[in-house]
N, C-alpha and C positions, 0 to 999 in steps of 0.2 A: 503493499499501500505505500506512496505514494503523496508528499504534503500538495499543497495549492501552489507551493512557493517553490517547489520543485517542478512543476507541471510546466511550467515555462521551456523547462529547458530541456526536456526533454524531447529525441530527436524523433523526426519521421522520412518517410520516403528514401531516395539516396544518401544521405550525410547517416542515417539511424543505420542503412545496408550497407557501410562503411566502414563504421566503426566496427559491427558487428562481425565483417570478414575482415578488420583489422585483428582485432579478439583473438578471432577463431584460429586467426595465424602466428599470434603470440602463445594460445594456449597447445597449438602441435609444437612450437619451440621450445617454449615453458611451460613445463606442466603450473609453476608456480610464478606468478607473476612480481615484481618486485620494483618500486618505485619512489622518487623522490621528488619533493615539494618544496621551495623555496619563500619565504617569507624576505621581500627583500626589505629590509627599511630604513630611509632617508631621516634622519633623530632629526636634522635642523629644518627641514621641511617639514614635518611629522606626517608624510606621502608614504607608500606603500607601492610596490612597481608591480604591475597587474598586464596579464596579454588576454589577446579576442584572437584563440585558434580560427584556420579558416573551416574547419570540420566542425568544428562543435560548437557549440549556442556559448554563451555569456562569458564575464571577464572573470578568468582566475591567475593563480598565482604561476608562473613557471614551477615547471618542470618535464620530468619524464621519467624511461625505461631505465635500471640498471640493466646494460646490455652485458652477456657471458664474459666473464672478467674484468672487468669493470670493476672498481668499488665503489659504494657508496658516494662518499667523497667525489672522486672524480664522472661520476654521473652529475652531479648538482653541477660541478663549474663546467660540463663542458654544456649540460640543457641550460644555466643563465649565460653561459656565452653565444649560444645559440639561438636562443629564442629572446634574448634580452641584452648581447652584446656587453655584460655585465663580466667583469672577473673580478673573482673573493681577493679580499687583499688582507683580513683576517683571520678567525676560528670562524667558523658558522655552530653555530649549538644547536642541537640535536634537542628539540622542543617534545616531536612525541609520535609514536609510530599507530598510522591507523589500518581495520581493515578496511578495504574499496569494496562494498558487495554491489555495489550500483556499476563498476566495473564488470567484477566476477567472482565467482566463489573463492578465489584463488589469489584475490590481490592485496594486497601492502602498499601502503606508502607509509616511507620518513618524510617525517615532516621538520626542514630547518631553519632558524630565524638567522638573516642575516646582514651584519649593520655595518660592514667593514668592506665596502666595494668601489670598485672603479670604475663607469661605466664611459668606455673612450668614444662614444657615439650613440646616437637617438639609433635606437631599433627603427630600420626600414621595413613595409611590406614585404614579405615575401607567401611561397606557397604555403607556409605550413602556420601562420604568424599572419594575420588581418593586420591587429592594430597592439602597441605596446606605450608603454607610458606608467609616468609614478601618478598616485593620487591622492590627496590628501584623505586622512583618515573619514573624515565627516564627510569627504564629497567624494564620497565612490561610485563608480557609473552606476547608474540603477538595476543594469546587466548582468552583475553581480553574483557567480553562484551564491547557493547556501554554502557548501561545502567552504568555500573565500568566506565567507562573512560567521563563519563558525570558528574556522582556525584564528581570524585576525582576533573575533572576543575572546580568543582561548592564552592571546597571547598580549592584548589592550585592556581586557576588559573583566579579568577577576574570574573570569568562566571556566567551568572543569572539562579537563578535557575528555572531549569522546571517545572512545576508542575505535568507534564510525568513522570514515571517512565523511 
């Protein structure tokens, strides 16, 4: 059962089929999937970095799957650079690990807080990322996903950490 807040992020048509094929492929390649997401926080501007993919609705935290032979930290560094031209310059803090039952019954996500970073240039749109940028905590895009709101609340709103993504 889903909530009305999640319904507007439900995929339909070709995007849903493409996402299901993507997950089926990874299910064959990896019996369990493990991903990383990073909350990149600009303390001076009180802003977080969000991305909007070309293939799923909503604004969300950057991240992706940990590849075979790759550490979670390597995956985090790779994903932040690919999705935001962001280089980590300090030690990220592992905040929590979540079960992502929305993706599959075997998907987990490590969630990191990154406060020391450098962005060489603004992220330009490409085949994967439609838009990306920093948003003040009090002015997040209207289409920010519920999971992104939950992670931000867990970090900045003193909300208990949920075991689910």
